C-alpha positions in Angstrom: -49.3 32.8 -35.3 -51.3 36.0 -34.6 -49.6 39.3 -34.1 -50.7 39.3 -30.4 -49.4 35.8 -29.9 -46.0 36.7 -31.4 -45.7 39.7 -29.1 -46.7 37.6 -26.1 -44.0 35.0 -27.0 -41.4 37.7 -27.6 -42.2 39.4 -24.2 -42.1 36.1 -22.3 -38.8 35.2 -23.9 -37.2 38.6 -23.3 -38.3 38.6 -19.7 -36.9 35.1 -19.2 -33.7 36.0 -20.9 -33.2 39.2 -18.9 -34.0 37.4 -15.6 -32.3 34.1 -16.1 -29.6 34.2 -18.7 -26.9 35.1 -16.2 -28.1 32.4 -13.8 -28.1 29.7 -16.5 -24.6 30.8 -17.7 -23.2 30.6 -14.1 -24.9 27.3 -13.6 -23.4 25.8 -16.7 -20.0 27.5 -15.9 -20.0 25.7 -12.5 -20.7 22.3 -13.9 -18.3 22.7 -16.9 -15.2 23.3 -14.8 -15.2 27.0 -15.7 -15.4 26.6 -19.5 -16.9 29.9 -20.4 -17.1 29.1 -24.1 -19.1 26.0 -23.4 -21.3 27.9 -20.8 -22.1 30.5 -23.5 -22.9 27.9 -26.1 -25.1 25.9 -23.8 -26.9 29.0 -22.5 -27.6 30.1 -26.1 -28.9 26.6 -27.0 -31.1 26.5 -23.9 -32.7 29.8 -24.8 -33.1 28.7 -28.4 -35.1 25.7 -27.1 -37.2 28.0 -24.9 -38.0 30.2 -27.9 -39.0 27.2 -30.0 -41.1 25.8 -27.2 -42.9 29.1 -26.7 -43.3 29.6 -30.4 -44.9 26.1 -30.7 -47.6 27.2 -28.1 -46.4 24.5 -25.7 -47.0 25.4 -22.1 -44.0 26.2 -19.9 -45.3 26.1 -16.3 -42.1 27.2 -14.6 -39.7 28.9 -17.0 -36.7 28.9 -14.6 -37.2 25.2 -14.0 -37.5 24.5 -17.7 -34.3 26.5 -18.4 -32.2 24.8 -15.7 -33.5 21.3 -16.7 -32.8 22.0 -20.4 -29.3 23.3 -19.7 -28.6 20.3 -17.4 -29.8 17.9 -20.1 -27.7 19.5 -22.8 -24.6 19.3 -20.5 -25.5 15.6 -19.8 -25.7 14.8 -23.5 -22.5 16.7 -24.3 -20.7 14.9 -21.5 -22.0 11.6 -22.7 -20.8 12.4 -26.2 -17.4 13.4 -25.0 -17.1 10.1 -23.1 -18.1 8.2 -26.2 -15.7 10.2 -28.3 -12.9 9.3 -25.8 -13.9 5.6 -26.0 -13.9 5.8 -29.8 -10.5 7.4 -29.8 -9.2 4.7 -27.4 -10.7 2.1 -29.7 -8.9 3.6 -32.7 -5.6 3.9 -30.8 -5.8 0.2 -29.8 -6.3 -0.8 -33.4 -3.7 1.3 -35.1 -0.1 0.4 -35.9 2.5 2.7 -34.4 1.1 6.2 -34.7 -1.0 6.3 -37.8 -4.2 4.7 -38.9 -3.8 2.5 -41.9 -5.7 3.4 -45.0 -7.8 0.2 -44.5 -8.9 1.4 -41.0 -9.8 4.8 -42.3 -11.9 3.3 -45.1 -13.5 0.9 -42.7 -14.5 3.8 -40.3 -16.0 5.6 -43.3 -17.9 2.5 -44.3 -19.2 2.1 -40.7 -20.5 5.6 -40.7 -22.3 5.1 -44.0 -23.7 1.8 -42.7 -25.0 3.5 -39.6 -26.7 6.2 -41.7 -28.3 3.5 -43.8 -29.6 1.7 -40.7 -31.3 4.9 -39.6 -33.0 5.0 -43.0 -34.3 1.5 -42.5 -36.2 2.4 -39.4 -40.0 3.0 -39.6 -40.6 6.7 -40.1 -42.0 7.5 -36.6 -39.2 5.5 -34.9 -36.7 7.3 -37.0 -38.3 10.7 -36.1 -38.3 9.9 -32.4 -34.7 8.6 -32.5 -33.4 11.7 -34.3 -35.3 14.1 -32.0 -33.7 12.3 -29.0 -30.2 11.6 -30.3 -29.6 14.6 -32.6 -31.8 17.3 -31.2 -31.5 16.4 -27.5 -35.2 16.5 -26.8 -36.3 14.8 -23.7 -38.8 11.9 -23.9 -41.5 14.2 -22.5 -40.8 16.9 -25.0 -40.9 14.5 -27.9 -44.2 13.0 -26.6 -45.7 16.5 -26.4 -44.5 17.6 -29.9 -45.7 14.3 -31.6 -48.9 14.0 -29.5 -47.8 10.5 -28.3 -47.5 9.1 -24.8 -44.2 9.0 -23.0 -44.3 5.2 -22.9 -44.7 5.1 -26.7 -41.7 7.4 -27.2 -39.7 5.2 -24.8 -40.7 2.1 -26.7 -39.6 3.7 -30.0 -36.2 4.6 -28.5 -35.7 1.2 -27.0 -36.6 -0.6 -30.3 -34.4 1.8 -32.3 -31.4 1.3 -30.0 -31.9 -2.5 -30.0 -32.1 -2.5 -33.8 -28.9 -0.5 -34.1 -27.0 -2.6 -31.6 -28.1 -5.9 -33.2 -27.2 -4.7 -36.7 -23.8 -3.4 -35.6 -23.1 -6.6 -33.7 -23.9 -8.7 -36.8 -21.8 -6.6 -39.1 -18.8 -5.6 -36.9 -18.9 -8.0 -34.0 -19.5 -7.7 -30.4 -16.5 -5.6 -29.7 -17.6 -2.7 -31.9 -21.1 -3.0 -30.5 -19.8 -2.6 -27.0 -17.0 -0.1 -27.7 -19.1 2.2 -29.8 -22.5 2.7 -28.2 -25.2 3.8 -30.6 -25.3 7.3 -29.1 -21.8 8.0 -30.5 -23.0 7.3 -34.0 -25.6 10.0 -33.9 -23.7 12.8 -32.3 -23.4 15.7 -34.6 -19.7 15.0 -34.7 -20.2 12.0 -36.9 -23.1 13.0 -39.2 
C-alpha cells in the first residue's frame, strides 16, 4: 500500500472514529441492556472491521451505515452464541447425575469437540474458508463474497453445504438429539475452539 493510500485510510478511519464511535457505543449499549463492557468490546470490534475493510481497498459507500450494520451483526452473532451456549448448558444439566458431570461425559464432550474440528478439516478448502469466515470471523455473506471474489449465491451455497455436512455427520455419530440440541453454530464459536 502506498504512503498516500495509508494516509488516506488513516484519515478516513480517524474521521469515522471521531464522528461515530460514540453513536455506535450508545447503539450497542441500548441493545445490550446497558452492558457497557459489551458495548465497548463490540464498538472496538466494529471499528477494527472498518479498519480492515478500508485497508483492503474495499469500498465503503456509507461509513455510518456500514458501522451500524457491522455492530448489529456482531450483536446478533453474540446473541445467537449466548443462546446456543444456554442450550448446551441445559443439555449438559439434563445429562448429568446430581450436580457433577461424570468423567465419561466430560471425556465425551472433549471427543465431540475434536470430532467437530476434524469435520472442519474434511471440508474442501474453499468451503472451509467460507465457513470459517462466516462462523468464526462473523463476516456477512456479502463481505465474504467481496473478499474472495465470488458471488453471494456461491458463498450461500458453500455455507449451506457446510452446515448440512456438519449436521449429517453429527447426526450419524451422536444421534438426532445432539444434532438438534447443539446446532453447528455453537461448535464454531470462539468459546469452543
